[in-house]
C-alpha positions as CSV (number, residue, x, y, z in Angstrom):
1,M,13.2,69.8,11.5
2,E,16.1,71.1,9.4
3,Q,16.9,68.5,6.7
4,F,20.1,68.6,4.9
5,K,21.1,66.1,1.3
6,L,24.0,63.8,2.2
7,S,27.3,63.4,0.5
8,V,30.1,61.3,1.2
9,I,34.1,60.5,0.9
10,G,35.4,58.0,2.7
11,E,33.6,56.3,5.1
12,R,32.5,60.5,7.0
13,P,29.3,62.3,6.5
14,F,29.3,65.9,5.9
15,F,26.7,67.9,4.5
16,R,26.4,70.1,1.8
17,E,26.6,73.5,3.5
18,W,29.5,72.6,5.6
19,R,31.6,71.8,2.9
20,N,30.7,75.0,0.4
21,D,31.1,77.5,3.7
22,G,33.9,75.7,4.3
23,S,37.3,75.2,3.7
24,L,37.3,71.5,2.0
25,P,37.2,71.5,-1.6
26,P,34.1,70.9,-3.1
27,L,33.0,67.1,-4.8
28,P,33.3,65.9,-8.0
29,A,30.3,67.2,-10.3
30,A,30.0,63.1,-11.2
31,V,29.4,62.5,-7.6
32,E,27.5,65.1,-6.7
33,G,25.0,64.0,-9.3
34,L,24.8,60.9,-7.8
35,M,24.3,61.7,-4.7
36,R,22.4,64.8,-5.2
37,G,18.6,63.8,-3.8
38,S,19.3,60.8,-2.5
39,W,19.3,60.7,1.1
40,N,17.1,62.8,4.1
41,M,19.2,63.0,6.7
42,R,18.4,65.0,9.9
43,M,20.3,66.0,12.5
44,D,19.9,64.3,16.3
45,P,18.5,66.9,19.0
46,S,21.7,68.0,19.4
47,D,22.3,69.2,15.7
48,T,25.7,67.7,16.2
49,Y,26.1,65.0,13.5
50,P,23.5,63.9,11.3
51,T,20.9,60.7,12.4
52,T,18.9,58.0,9.6
53,R,16.1,57.8,12.4
54,G,12.8,58.2,9.9
55,C,14.2,57.9,6.8
56,L,12.5,55.2,5.2
57,L,13.5,52.3,2.7
58,T,12.0,54.2,-0.6
59,E,14.0,57.2,-0.2
60,C,17.1,55.2,-0.7
61,P,19.2,55.4,-4.6
62,W,17.3,53.7,-7.3
63,W,20.8,52.3,-7.9
64,M,21.5,50.7,-4.3
65,R,17.4,49.6,-4.1
66,W,17.9,47.6,-8.1
67,K,21.2,46.5,-6.8
68,S,20.0,44.7,-3.8
69,A,16.6,43.6,-5.3
70,R,18.7,41.6,-7.9
71,T,21.6,40.5,-5.8
72,L,18.4,39.1,-3.4
73,R,17.0,37.4,-7.0
74,R,20.4,36.0,-7.4
75,F,20.7,34.6,-3.5
76,L,17.6,33.7,-3.0
77,P,17.7,30.6,-4.8
78,D,21.5,29.2,-4.8
79,V,20.4,29.1,-0.8
80,W,16.7,27.1,-1.6
81,K,17.7,25.4,-4.3
82,P,19.5,22.4,-2.9
83,L,16.1,21.8,-0.8
84,V,13.6,22.0,-2.9
85,P,13.6,17.9,-3.3
86,L,14.0,17.8,0.5
87,L,11.3,19.8,1.2
88,S,9.4,18.6,-1.4
89,F,9.6,14.9,-0.2
90,S,8.9,15.9,3.8
91,A,5.6,17.8,2.3
92,T,4.6,14.4,0.3
93,L,5.4,12.2,3.3
94,L,3.5,14.7,5.8
95,V,0.9,14.6,3.2
96,M,0.4,11.4,3.1
97,V,0.8,10.5,6.9
98,L,-1.4,13.2,8.1
99,Y,-4.6,11.3,5.2
100,A,-2.9,8.3,6.4
101,L,-4.2,8.2,9.9
102,A,-7.5,10.8,9.2
103,D,-8.6,6.8,7.0
104,R,-7.6,5.0,10.2
105,L,-9.2,7.1,12.5
106,R,-12.6,8.2,10.7
107,S,-13.5,4.4,9.7
108,F,-13.0,3.5,13.8
109,V,-15.4,5.9,14.6
110,A,-17.4,4.8,12.2
111,D,-17.5,1.7,12.7
112,I,-18.6,2.6,16.4
113,F,-21.0,5.2,14.8
114,I,-23.5,4.0,12.9
115,P,-24.0,0.4,14.4
116,Q,-24.4,1.8,17.7
117,Y,-26.9,4.7,16.8
118,H,-28.4,3.2,13.6
119,Y,-27.6,6.0,11.3
120,P,-27.2,4.7,8.3
121,F,-27.9,8.3,6.2
122,A,-25.7,9.2,3.4
123,V,-27.0,11.7,1.3
124,P,-27.4,13.6,4.4
125,I,-24.3,12.5,6.0
126,T,-22.5,13.6,2.7
127,F,-24.1,17.1,2.8
128,V,-23.9,18.0,5.9
129,Q,-19.7,17.2,5.0
130,V,-19.4,19.4,2.3
131,L,-21.4,22.0,4.4
132,V,-18.7,22.0,6.8
133,T,-15.8,22.1,3.7
134,L,-17.1,25.1,3.0
135,L,-17.2,27.3,6.4
136,Y,-13.7,25.9,6.6
137,L,-12.8,27.3,3.3
138,L,-14.3,30.1,4.5
139,L,-12.6,30.3,7.5
140,L,-9.5,30.3,6.1
141,H,-10.5,33.5,3.8
142,A,-11.4,35.5,6.6
143,M,-8.5,34.9,8.5
144,G,-6.2,35.5,4.9
145,L,-4.7,32.6,4.7
146,A,-6.3,31.1,1.4
147,P,-7.7,34.3,-0.7
148,L,-10.9,33.1,-2.7
149,K,-12.0,34.8,-5.8
150,P,-16.6,35.0,-5.9
151,Y,-18.4,32.5,-7.4
152,S,-17.7,32.0,-11.1
153,L,-20.6,31.4,-12.9
154,S,-18.4,29.7,-15.8
155,L,-15.9,28.5,-13.8
156,G,-18.9,26.7,-12.3
157,E,-20.3,25.0,-15.3
158,R,-16.3,23.5,-16.3
159,L,-16.9,22.2,-12.8
160,L,-20.0,20.6,-13.3
161,V,-19.0,17.2,-14.2
162,P,-16.5,16.7,-11.7
163,S,-19.4,17.9,-9.6
164,I,-21.5,15.9,-10.3
165,C,-19.4,12.5,-10.1
166,G,-17.6,14.1,-6.6
167,S,-21.3,13.7,-5.2
168,A,-22.7,10.6,-6.3
169,Q,-18.9,8.5,-4.9
170,A,-18.9,10.9,-2.0
171,V,-22.5,9.0,-0.9
172,L,-21.7,5.6,-2.4
173,G,-18.6,6.3,-0.5
174,V,-20.4,6.6,3.1
175,W,-23.1,4.0,1.9
176,A,-20.3,2.0,1.5
177,E,-18.8,1.8,5.2
178,A,-22.5,1.8,6.4
179,S,-23.6,-1.2,4.4
180,A,-20.8,-3.3,2.5
181,H,-18.9,-5.3,5.2
182,S,-17.7,-8.1,2.5
183,G,-15.0,-6.1,1.2
184,M,-15.5,-6.4,-2.2
185,Y,-15.7,-2.1,-2.8
186,A,-12.3,-1.3,-0.4
187,L,-10.8,-4.2,-3.6
188,T,-12.2,-2.6,-6.4
189,M,-11.0,0.8,-5.0
190,R,-7.3,-0.2,-5.9
191,L,-7.8,-0.3,-9.4
192,L,-8.6,3.5,-8.6
193,P,-5.0,4.6,-10.5
194,L,-5.1,2.3,-13.1
195,L,-8.9,4.1,-13.8
196,C,-6.7,8.1,-13.8
197,V,-4.6,7.2,-16.2
198,G,-6.6,5.8,-18.8
199,W,-8.8,8.8,-18.2
200,S,-5.5,11.3,-18.3
201,H,-4.4,9.9,-21.7
202,G,-9.0,10.1,-22.9
203,L,-8.8,13.7,-21.8
204,R,-5.6,14.2,-22.9
205,L,-3.6,16.1,-20.1
206,A,-1.0,18.0,-21.0
207,E,1.5,15.9,-19.3
208,P,-0.2,11.8,-18.8
209,P,2.0,9.3,-16.5
210,S,5.4,7.3,-18.3
211,V,4.8,4.2,-19.6
212,H,7.7,3.2,-17.3
213,L,5.5,4.7,-14.0
214,T,2.2,3.0,-15.3
215,G,3.4,-0.6,-16.0
216,L,4.6,-0.1,-12.1
217,I,1.7,0.4,-10.6
218,T,-0.1,-1.8,-13.1
219,V,2.1,-4.7,-11.4
220,I,1.3,-3.7,-7.7
221,T,-2.8,-3.5,-8.6
222,F,-2.9,-6.2,-9.6
223,T,-0.1,-7.9,-7.2
224,S,-2.4,-6.3,-4.3
225,V,-5.7,-7.6,-5.6
226,T,-4.5,-11.0,-6.4
227,I,-3.5,-11.5,-2.5
228,T,-6.2,-10.3,-1.4
229,A,-9.0,-12.0,-4.1
230,S,-7.1,-15.3,-3.5
231,Q,-7.6,-14.9,0.8
232,G,-11.5,-15.2,-0.2
233,L,-14.4,-13.0,0.0
234,P,-17.5,-12.7,2.1
235,S,-20.3,-12.8,0.3
236,V,-21.0,-10.0,-1.6
237,E,-24.9,-8.6,-2.4
238,V,-26.0,-7.7,-5.3
239,L,-25.8,-4.2,-5.0
240,E,-22.3,-4.2,-4.0
241,C,-20.9,-5.0,-6.8
242,L,-22.7,-3.3,-8.5
243,Y,-21.7,0.4,-7.2
244,A,-18.2,-0.6,-6.5
245,P,-17.7,-0.1,-10.6
246,L,-20.0,2.6,-11.1
247,A,-17.8,5.0,-7.4
248,L,-14.9,4.0,-9.1
249,L,-15.4,4.7,-12.6
250,L,-16.8,8.4,-10.6
251,H,-14.2,8.8,-8.3
252,S,-11.7,8.4,-11.3
253,L,-13.2,10.8,-14.4
254,S,-14.1,13.6,-10.7
255,L,-10.2,13.5,-10.5
256,T,-9.4,13.9,-14.1
257,W,-11.7,16.1,-15.0
258,L,-11.0,18.8,-12.4
259,A,-6.7,18.3,-13.5
260,K,-8.3,18.8,-16.7
261,V,-10.0,22.1,-15.9
262,A,-7.4,23.2,-13.3
263,E,-4.6,23.1,-16.9
264,T,-7.3,24.6,-19.0
265,E,-7.7,27.7,-16.3
266,H,-3.9,28.0,-15.8
267,R,-3.1,28.2,-19.7
268,R,-6.2,30.3,-20.1
269,H,-5.6,33.2,-17.3
270,S,-2.0,32.7,-16.9
271,S,-2.2,36.2,-15.7
272,S,-4.7,35.8,-13.1
273,H,-4.1,32.5,-12.5
274,T,-6.9,30.8,-10.2
275,S,-5.8,29.4,-7.5
276,P,-6.4,25.6,-6.5
277,F,-8.8,27.0,-3.5
278,D,-10.8,28.9,-5.8
279,L,-11.5,25.8,-7.8
280,Y,-11.8,23.8,-4.8
281,F,-14.2,26.6,-3.4
282,T,-16.4,26.5,-7.2
283,L,-15.8,22.7,-6.5
284,M,-17.9,23.2,-3.3
285,V,-20.4,25.0,-3.8
286,N,-21.5,22.9,-7.4
287,Q,-21.6,19.8,-4.5
288,S,-23.6,21.9,-1.7
289,L,-26.1,23.1,-4.8
290,V,-26.3,18.7,-6.1
291,L,-26.2,17.0,-2.5
292,G,-29.0,20.0,-0.7
293,F,-30.9,19.7,-4.2
294,L,-30.4,15.1,-3.9
295,C,-31.6,15.5,-0.2
296,L,-34.6,17.3,-0.6
297,L,-35.8,14.2,-3.4
298,H,-34.3,11.7,-1.3
299,P,-36.1,9.9,1.6
300,E,-34.0,10.4,3.8
301,G,-33.7,13.5,4.8
302,P,-36.7,14.1,7.1
303,R,-35.7,10.6,8.0
304,A,-32.7,12.1,9.6
305,L,-33.9,14.4,11.2
306,G,-35.4,12.6,13.1
307,E,-34.1,9.4,13.8
308,G,-31.2,11.3,15.3
309,S,-30.1,11.4,18.8
310,W,-29.7,15.4,19.2
311,H,-29.7,15.3,22.4
312,S,-26.9,13.1,22.9
313,L,-23.8,15.0,23.4
314,L,-21.6,11.3,22.4
315,F,-23.4,11.3,19.5
316,M,-22.8,15.0,18.6
317,G,-19.1,14.2,18.8
318,Y,-18.9,11.0,16.7
319,L,-20.6,12.9,14.2
320,L,-18.7,15.4,14.6
321,A,-15.2,13.8,14.3
322,I,-16.9,12.1,11.3
323,L,-17.8,14.8,8.7
324,L,-14.3,17.4,9.7
325,L,-12.1,13.8,9.1
326,G,-14.4,13.3,6.2
327,A,-13.7,16.5,5.0
328,L,-10.5,16.6,5.2
329,Q,-9.6,13.4,3.4
330,H,-11.4,14.9,0.9
331,L,-9.7,18.1,0.9
332,L,-6.5,16.6,0.6
333,V,-7.7,14.0,-2.0
334,D,-8.8,16.5,-4.4
335,M,-6.3,19.3,-3.9
336,A,-3.5,16.5,-4.9
337,A,-5.1,16.4,-8.2
338,L,-5.7,19.9,-8.3
339,T,-2.1,20.6,-7.9
340,F,0.0,17.8,-9.1
341,S,-2.3,14.9,-11.2
342,P,-5.6,13.2,-11.1
343,L,-2.9,9.6,-10.3
344,A,-1.0,11.3,-7.3
345,A,-4.6,11.9,-5.9
346,A,-5.8,8.2,-6.7
347,L,-2.0,6.8,-5.2
348,L,-2.8,9.7,-1.7
349,H,-6.5,7.8,-1.5
350,T,-5.5,4.1,-2.7
351,A,-1.5,3.5,-0.6
352,H,-2.8,1.6,2.3
353,G,-5.2,-1.1,0.4
354,L,-2.7,-1.0,-2.0
355,T,0.6,-1.5,0.0
356,R,-1.3,-3.8,3.2
357,P,-1.3,-7.0,1.7
358,L,1.7,-6.7,0.2
359,Y,3.6,-6.8,4.0
360,S,2.8,-10.7,3.6
361,L,4.9,-10.7,0.8
362,L,7.8,-10.3,3.0
């Protein structure tokens, strides 16, 4: 179909051929040069008037494309800027509620599953939980929701310390659910925000917590710990006294080191930014290797396969719920450390334990 070049006077289009062969005067040279090569229009089937069907956006005039893009860049921030605090608060509240629900549901299922089926194998459970997380990340990558870069050996080396610390802390956490019943482990973990603040200054993060925020967290933490300790604790085992401070130290170091690596990657590769999902994927690959090697060395590995009630659908359902909820909790905490700060991740992890004793003061 024959195409023509469009010229404009007022609001009505005319074709160059009509204008030159007809009685209408020619357009000024400036307007003619401006519109030359701008639009590719087609005649309708009856050849009576031009139509814009089939016109691509890239065929628009360069000045129109530039002006439209500039207008959109100015208009969109003005629209969304007043909503940013509300959206940030809503997202934070949603994450906190989701984590609290996952924590309570996982504790409820674990309190039923571990005593009933006598399955307190912390290392295999943690290893399979990491594999479930890797499968979840690969599924998101396949769906295009979270594009992942291939595993980088250099990045894996920088994440080796948080991988080892996080793996050991996750194993100790599952052990505490199965064997620690005095409450000493949960009480010790309430100090996690304070240790994250200390590690933030020790590792020299770019934006460590301010003095006022540190003071507020210190008051809340020691008030919560004092109220709980004054109510008394049952008999505490020796292993719990050893493992609780060790888990606290490992968890705080892992979260702070994660934030440090994320900060370094953002500063070093500002042009090709490594996303938090890339860092978390690398962390999970490292943890799978560490926990897999630990399963081979630990005597619980063969026992976990032999003593499981694999013929029971209820057993499989409980175990799957524990794995999925635990993977979700670790994902939220580690992503908070990678995206915001280790203090934010620590507060997300300990918010319920810190605020529960304070309700008695109201």
